[in-house]
C-alpha positions, 0 to 999 in steps of 0.5 A: 602975424598970428603965432603958436608957442608951446610949453609944457613938455619935460621928462616923466615916468610911465604914469606921470601927467603932464599938462600941455599950454599953446599960447596965441597971439594975434586976434583970431585964436577965438575964430580958430579950430585947434588942435595938438600934432605929435611925431615921434621918433623915426614914426610920422606926425599923427593927430592926436586931439582936435578941438572946435573953435568955440570948445563945444566939438573935441576928438581924440585920437583912440591912442590917448582917450581916456587919458588926455583932455583937450580945452581952451580958454578964449579969454586967454588965448591959450589952449591946453591938453591935459596927458595924464596916465602917461605911457612910453610911447607918449614920448614925442614933439608935440605941436599946436596947430590952428586953422583960423575962420573954420569952426572945425578942422578934423585930424588931417594936419593939411587942413591947418596953416599956423603951427607952433615949433613944438615942446618935447614930451618924453615918457622914460623909465 
């Protein structure tokens, strides 16, 4: 059964950088659309960034565009989210999500059927 395990979260100051990783077990990673979502305290889960199964298409929420970069290494079954110029509003639990057997799954959480447990990112001065 496919599983996703996120890592790389932590406590940083505004303006700092972090790189999140999501390692997928199973054999469907390279055939899966992937995405990152986040849930901030007291807020709904929101889309952060998505990527097609072969990496040729990426999409970013306006709030992170220009600061975050999403990439994947299909040989290592790993998804990355490079987060630069972090802001206080980026504080959230970040979740990796997958949808096997589609090229790209878009911005809606309901389109993804495999989820990780999340990694906490806290931006605080």
